C-alpha positions in Angstrom: 0.0 0.0 0.0 1.2 3.5 -0.8 1.8 6.1 1.9 -1.2 8.2 0.8 -3.5 5.2 1.4 -2.0 4.6 4.8 -2.6 8.3 5.6 -6.2 8.1 4.6 -6.7 4.9 6.8 -5.0 6.6 9.7 -7.2 9.7 9.3 -10.4 7.5 9.2 -9.2 5.8 12.4 -8.5 9.1 14.2 -11.8 10.5 13.1 -13.7 7.4 14.1 -12.3 7.9 17.7 -13.7 11.4 17.7 -17.1 10.9 16.2 -19.6 8.1 15.8 -19.6 8.1 12.0 -17.0 9.2 9.5 -17.9 10.5 6.1 -15.8 11.8 3.2 -16.5 15.4 4.1 -15.0 14.8 7.6 -11.8 13.6 6.0 -11.8 16.6 3.6 -12.2 19.0 6.6 -9.6 17.3 8.8 -6.9 17.0 6.1 -7.8 20.1 4.1 -8.0 18.0 0.9 -10.3 18.6 -2.0 -13.5 16.6 -2.3 -12.4 15.1 -5.6 -9.1 13.9 -4.1 -11.0 12.3 -1.2 -13.5 10.6 -3.5 -10.7 9.2 -5.6 -8.8 7.9 -2.6 -11.8 6.4 -1.0 -12.8 4.6 -4.2 -9.3 3.0 -4.4 -9.4 2.0 -0.7 -12.9 0.5 -1.2 -12.0 -1.3 -4.4 -8.8 -2.7 -2.7 -10.9 -4.0 0.2 -9.7 -1.7 3.0 -13.0 0.2 3.7 -16.7 -0.1 3.2 -19.0 2.9 2.4 -22.7 2.5 3.1 -25.5 4.2 1.1 -25.4 7.2 3.5 -21.7 7.7 2.9 -20.5 6.4 6.3 -17.1 4.8 6.1 -16.1 1.7 8.1 -13.0 -0.5 8.0 -12.7 -4.0 6.7 -10.6 -6.2 8.9 -7.6 -5.6 6.6 -8.1 -1.8 6.7 -8.5 -1.7 10.5 -5.2 -3.7 10.9 -3.2 -1.3 8.7 -4.8 1.8 10.2 -4.0 0.7 13.8 -0.4 -0.2 12.8 0.2 3.2 11.2 -1.5 5.0 14.1 0.6 3.1 16.7 3.8 4.1 14.8 2.7 7.7 14.8 2.0 7.8 18.5 5.2 6.0 19.5 7.4 8.0 17.3 5.8 11.3 18.3 6.2 10.5 22.0 9.8 9.3 21.6 10.8 12.4 19.7 9.1 14.7 22.3 10.9 12.8 25.1 14.3 13.5 23.5 13.5 17.2 23.3 11.9 17.7 19.9 9.0 20.3 19.9 5.5 18.8 19.7 4.8 20.2 16.3 8.1 19.0 14.8 7.7 15.6 16.5 4.3 15.1 15.1 5.3 16.2 11.6 8.5 14.1 11.6 6.6 11.0 12.9 4.1 11.4 10.1 6.9 11.3 7.5 8.8 8.4 9.1 6.0 6.1 10.1 5.4 4.9 6.6 8.9 3.9 5.7 10.2 2.0 8.8 10.6 -1.8 8.6 8.7 -3.7 11.3 12.1 -4.8 12.8 13.2 -1.2 13.2 9.9 0.0 14.6 9.8 -2.9 17.1 13.3 -1.9 18.3 12.2 1.8 18.6 9.1 0.7 20.5 11.2 -1.4 22.9 13.6 1.5 23.5 10.7 3.9 24.1 9.3 1.4 26.7 12.7 1.1 28.4 12.8 4.9 28.6 9.3 5.0 30.1 8.0 7.0 27.2 5.2 4.5 26.5 3.7 1.7 28.5 
C-alpha cells in the first residue's frame, strides 16, 4: 500500500475515535484536501478491500483496513512520543513522525518501541 493510502486509513481511524460516524466530508475538513481527491482515494481503498462505504456515505473498515490503520497510528504515536521525550518540539515531533511512520521496517519499529518502553516514554 502506498503512503497516501495509509494516511487516509490513519485519518479515518483518528476521526472514528472522535465521532460516531465518518464521512468523506469529515476527511476533507480534517486533512484540508479537496473533495475530488478524497473521493478518488476512498474509491481506491474501497476497491482494494480496506474500507466499506454505506449508502449514506458512512465509512467503516474492513478487517484488513483496520489492521493497517492501527499499525500506522501506533507508529505515529510511539514515534511522536519518543521524539518529544528527547527534546523535539511537539509540532516537529508530530510532523516528523508522520513522515517516518510509513517507511520503517517492522524490525526497526519494534526496536524503537522497545527502546521507548525502556525509557518509560510509552507503556
